[in-house]
N, C-alpha and C positions, 0 to 999 in steps of 0.2 A: 504468497503469502492472506493477501486481503482477501481472497475469494474464498480458501480456507477456515480465516474470521466469520467471513458474513454467511459460509453456508451453516458453520458451527455456530452459529447461534440462529441460524433458522430464518433471514434475512431473504424473501427475494434481488434479485435484481432490480428488480419494479420497484419495489419497496426503498431498496435506499436509491434509485436513481429520482425518486419523489421527492423522500425527505432530502435530499442533497436539490434535488429542482435543474436538473436535467435530465436527459437521453438516455432511456435502459442502452442503447450503443455504445452510450462515453462507458457505460459499468460493465459492459462486453468485452470492449476493445480494453482495456485498462485490464480487467482482467486472464489474454489472449494474450499481454503482451505486444500488441498494437502500438498503445498510446500509455506515455508516459503521464506520472504526476507530476504537478509538483510542491513542494512544501505546505504551503498553501492548504492546494487542494488533495493531498495524505491529509492535515489535520482536522480537513472537513469530516475526508469518508471517517476517518478512526471516531471523529465524535459522531457519528452516524452511527458508529458497530459500538460504537463505547468503550473501545481499546485505550487504554494506558498508551502512550507517544512512545516514550522513555523503554518502555517495558517491549513496547511490539516491536523498537529499535536492536534496542539489547538481544531479542532472539535471531532476527534478520543476521544481527551480524553472527553468530555465536553459528547460526547457517548457514556461511559462508566460510567459514572458518580463519583462523587466524593470518594464512597469507592473505587469502584474500581482503582482507579487511588491510593490511598493512601495505597492500598495493595498493587499495583505492586512495589510502593519505600520500601515502607518494606525490611530491611535487611533481608534477613534468613540464620539462625541456623545453623550451621553446624553440 
């Protein structure tokens, strides 16, 4: 979804990398699913793309569907 938003806003990987002060390869790896973002990094990406964090998360959860969201919330047993 971040890649979709980046493209929708017309921001290149290079421009996003420059605004985040990181290599373009990091942007590429995240977009390909080879690297995950922690929450602080995600918020920085959202700010750079001028995304509403809460709205983005809501859309993400809607795309996952209720069963996936419930499964993610279920505590894991030790």
